[in-house]
C-alpha positions in Angstrom: 17.1 -26.1 6.6 16.0 -27.5 10.0 17.5 -24.4 11.7 15.5 -22.1 9.5 12.2 -24.0 10.1 12.9 -24.1 13.9 13.7 -20.4 13.9 10.5 -19.5 12.1 8.3 -21.8 14.2 9.8 -20.5 17.5 9.3 -16.9 16.5 5.7 -17.5 15.6 5.0 -19.4 18.9 6.7 -16.7 21.0 4.6 -14.0 19.4 1.4 -16.0 19.8 2.1 -16.7 23.5 3.1 -13.2 24.4 0.4 -11.5 22.3 -2.6 -11.6 24.7 -0.6 -10.2 27.7 1.0 -7.6 25.5 -2.3 -6.4 24.1 -3.8 -6.3 27.6 -0.8 -4.2 28.7 -1.2 -1.8 25.8 -4.9 -1.4 26.4 -4.4 -0.8 30.1 -2.0 2.0 29.4 -4.2 3.4 26.6 -1.6 3.3 23.9 -4.2 3.6 21.1 -3.8 4.2 17.4 -4.2 7.9 16.2 -5.8 7.8 12.8 -5.0 10.5 10.3 -8.0 12.6 9.3 -7.0 12.6 5.6 -7.6 8.9 5.4 -10.9 7.1 4.6 -13.7 8.4 6.8 -14.7 4.9 8.1 -11.2 4.5 9.6 -11.9 7.2 12.1 -14.6 4.9 13.5 -13.2 1.4 13.0 -9.5 1.9 13.7 -9.1 4.8 16.0 -8.1 3.8 19.5 -7.1 0.2 18.6 -3.9 -0.7 20.5 -0.7 0.1 18.7 3.1 -0.5 19.3 2.7 -4.1 18.1 6.0 -3.8 16.4 7.6 -4.4 19.8 5.9 -7.8 19.9 7.3 -8.7 16.5 10.8 -7.6 17.5 10.8 -9.6 20.7 9.4 -12.6 18.8 12.2 -12.3 16.3 15.1 -11.6 18.6 14.7 -14.4 21.2 15.0 -17.4 18.7 17.6 -15.6 16.7 20.0 -15.3 19.6 19.4 -18.9 20.6 20.0 -20.3 17.1 22.4 -17.5 16.0 25.4 -18.3 13.8 27.6 -15.4 14.6 28.4 -13.2 11.6 28.8 -9.5 10.8 26.0 -9.7 8.2 23.4 -11.0 10.6 24.4 -8.3 13.1 23.9 -5.7 10.4 20.3 -6.9 9.8 19.7 -6.8 13.5 21.2 -3.3 13.8 19.1 -2.0 10.9 15.9 -3.6 12.2 16.4 -2.2 15.8 17.6 1.2 14.5 14.6 1.7 12.3 12.4 0.2 15.0 13.7 2.8 17.5 12.9 5.6 15.0 9.4 4.2 14.6 9.0 3.9 18.4 9.9 7.5 18.9 7.4 8.4 16.2 4.6 6.3 17.8 5.4 7.6 21.3 5.1 11.2 20.0 1.7 10.4 18.5 0.5 8.8 21.6 1.8 11.6 23.9 0.4 14.4 21.7 -2.8 12.3 20.9 -2.6 13.1 17.2 -1.7 11.3 14.0 1.5 13.3 13.4 4.7 12.2 15.3 8.2 13.1 14.4 8.9 15.5 11.6 9.8 14.0 8.3 13.1 15.7 8.2 13.9 14.4 11.7 13.2 10.8 10.6 15.2 11.1 7.4 18.2 12.5 9.4 18.1 9.6 11.8 17.8 7.2 8.9 20.7 8.8 7.2 22.9 8.4 10.3 21.8 4.8 10.6 22.6 4.1 6.9 26.1 5.6 7.3 26.9 3.4 10.3 25.4 0.3 8.6 27.1 1.0 5.3 30.5 1.4 7.0 30.2 -1.8 8.9 29.0 -3.7 5.8 31.9 -2.6 3.6 34.7 -2.7 6.2 33.7 -5.8 8.1 31.0 -7.6 6.1 33.0 -8.2 2.9 30.7 -6.1 0.8 32.1 -4.0 -2.0 30.8 -0.5 -2.9 29.0 -1.9 -6.0 25.6 -3.1 -7.2 25.0 -6.3 -9.1 22.9 -6.2 -12.3 20.4 -9.1 -12.4 20.6 -11.6 -15.2 24.1 -10.6 -16.1 27.7 -10.7 -14.8 27.9 -7.0 -14.7 28.7 -5.1 -11.4 28.2 -1.4 -11.2 30.9 0.2 -9.0 29.4 3.3 -7.4 32.1 4.2 -4.8 31.1 6.5 -2.1 27.6 6.8 -3.7 27.0 3.4 -2.2 26.4 4.9 1.2 23.9 7.3 -0.3 22.3 4.4 -2.1 22.0 2.4 1.2 20.3 5.5 2.8 17.9 5.9 0.0 17.1 2.1 0.1 16.5 2.0 3.8 14.5 5.2 3.8 12.4 4.1 0.8 11.5 0.6 2.0 11.0 1.4 5.6 8.6 4.2 4.6 7.0 2.0 1.9 6.2 -0.7 4.4 4.8 2.0 6.7 2.5 3.2 3.9 1.4 -0.4 3.3 0.4 -0.7 6.9 -3.0 0.8 6.4 -5.3 -2.2 6.5 -5.5 -5.0 9.0 -2.8 -7.6 8.2 -1.8 -6.1 4.9 1.8 -5.2 5.8 2.4 -8.2 8.1 1.3 -10.6 5.4 3.2 -8.9 2.6 6.4 -8.8 4.8 6.0 -12.5 5.5 6.0 -13.3 1.8 9.1 -11.2 1.2 11.0 -12.7 4.2 10.2 -16.2 3.1 11.7 -15.3 -0.3 14.8 -14.0 1.3 15.1 -17.0 3.6 15.2 -19.2 0.5 17.7 -17.0 -1.2 19.9 -17.1 1.9 19.6 -20.9 2.0 20.5 -21.3 -1.6 23.6 -19.0 -1.3 24.7 -20.8 1.9 24.2 -17.8 4.1 22.5 -19.6 7.0 23.0 -16.6 9.3 20.8 -14.4 7.1 18.4 -17.3 6.5 17.8 -17.7 10.3 17.0 -14.0 10.8 14.7 -13.9 7.7 12.9 -17.0 9.1 12.6 -15.3 12.5 11.1 -12.2 11.0 8.7 -14.1 8.8 7.6 -16.3 11.7 7.1 -13.3 14.0 4.9 -11.7 11.4 2.8 -14.8 11.0 2.3 -14.9 14.8 1.5 -11.2 14.8 -1.1 -11.8 12.0 -3.1 -13.9 14.5 -3.9 -10.7 16.3 -3.6 -8.2 13.4 -5.9 -10.0 10.9 -9.3 -8.3 10.2 -10.7 -7.1 12.5 -7.4 -6.2 14.1 -6.9 -6.4 17.9 -3.6 -4.5 17.6 -1.5 -2.6 15.0 2.2 -2.8 14.5 2.6 1.0 14.4 5.6 2.8 13.0 7.7 0.7 15.4 6.9 -2.4 13.4 6.6 -1.0 9.9 9.8 0.9 9.9 11.7 -2.0 11.5 10.4 -4.5 9.0 11.1 -2.2 6.1 14.6 -1.6 7.3 15.1 -5.4 7.7 14.0 -6.0 4.1 16.4 -3.4 2.8 19.3 -4.8 4.8 18.5 -8.3 3.6 18.6 -7.0 0.0 22.0 -5.3 0.1 23.6 -8.1 2.1 22.5 -10.7 -0.4 23.4 -8.3 -3.2 19.8 -8.3 -4.6 19.1 -4.6 -4.2 17.7 -4.2 -7.7 15.7 -7.4 -7.5 14.0 -6.1 -4.3 12.1 -3.7 -6.6 10.4 -6.8 -7.9 10.4 -9.1 -4.8 9.0 -6.2 -2.7 6.8 -5.0 -5.6 3.8 -4.5 -3.4 5.7 -2.0 -1.2 7.0 -0.2 -4.3 3.5 0.1 -5.7 2.2 1.6 -2.5 5.0 4.2 -2.3 5.0 5.0 -6.0 1.3 5.6 -5.9 1.8 8.3 -3.3 4.6 9.9 -5.4 2.5 9.9 -8.5 -0.4 11.4 -6.7 1.7 14.2 -5.2 3.4 15.1 -8.5 0.1 15.0 -10.5 -1.7 17.2 -8.0 1.1 19.8 -7.8 1.6 20.0 -11.6 -2.0 19.7 -12.8 -4.2 20.1 -9.7 -5.7 16.7 -10.5 -5.5 13.4 -8.7 -4.7 10.1 -10.5 -6.1 8.0 -7.7 -9.1 8.5 -5.5 -6.8 8.3 -2.5 -3.3 7.1 -1.7 -1.6 4.8 -0.8 -3.2 2.8 -3.5 -5.1 0.4 -1.1 -7.2 3.3 -0.1 -8.1 3.9 -3.8 -9.7 0.4 -3.8 -11.4 1.1 -0.5 -13.1 4.1 -2.1 -14.1 1.9 -5.1 -16.2 -0.1 -2.5 -13.9 -3.1 -2.4 -14.2 -4.8 1.0 -11.1 -4.6 3.3 -10.6 -8.4 3.3 -10.8 -8.5 -0.5 -8.1 -5.8 -0.9 -5.9 -7.6 1.7 -6.2 -11.0 0.0 -5.7 -9.7 -3.5 -2.7 -7.6 -2.4 -1.2 -10.7 -0.8 -1.7 -12.6 -4.0 -0.1 -9.8 -6.1 2.8 -9.6 -3.6 3.3 -13.4 -3.9 3.5 -13.1 -7.7 6.0 -10.2 -7.4 8.1 -12.2 -4.9 8.1 -15.4 -7.0 9.0 -13.5 -10.1 11.9 -11.8 -8.4 13.0 -15.2 -7.0 12.8 -16.8 -10.4 15.1 -14.1 -11.9 17.5 -14.6 -9.0 17.5 -18.4 -9.5 18.1 -18.0 -13.3 20.9 -15.4 -12.6 22.8 -17.9 -10.5 22.8 -20.4 -13.3 21.4 -23.2 -11.1 
């Protein structure tokens, strides 16, 4: 446990110490946020031009303590590979937005293709060298669903869904970073209870880096994590889930991300089929913005709901292990 606490604390401190100089560098080079015009009108005034690429700060804050405290294992390398791979895709997307000075970066098909290639590589390493079977555990039972080659498609869908779900959640100051912190603390505890210290260390590093980043990202934000951070963190969450064999439980543990993504899916399907919208705007946090909830109230309440989801998922995991 000392290693986990030390890893989280070190990541937080590194992020806090590097933050001011990093923000100064981003401002100097005019790497500002490009806000999508379809979003809430006030965002065009309050969030446009704020420094982005903060995901690089999170990744550095996470990687340095991890390699110092690292207990070598294939599983921890898979989490790192997934995090850096998704982060690289996000960086390419952010850089395209900055260069073109618009809110659209890489094409959706291009991002999905890159995520598919990453998932295939990660899946092959996990099965061949990480002692994972091509199966999915059913929570609260001893049943295991053997899916064979579909497992690689499942990993792709999982990485793609949660990386993009965290990306959708990253629409208000501190919302995504705080929600990821709660999720990573949950996975740190799961890893500790299952004697997977390697995974616990990297979960602690990611959680600590997010806490440090929140110092600068809390309302009103001095910097945004951008797609670099949101895709990297979403990929890390997905990797932690399938490496601890809690894939289905992540739907509950990461319930706040699921809600954000599902709200968009419902909105699109409803509008295409009926011409009507279920929500005032999606992702769902924008719905509450248009209901005149303050940004801080939405963030705090989403954090609370996220903590309830995470604790519920963890309780199911704990009961499933028979402890």
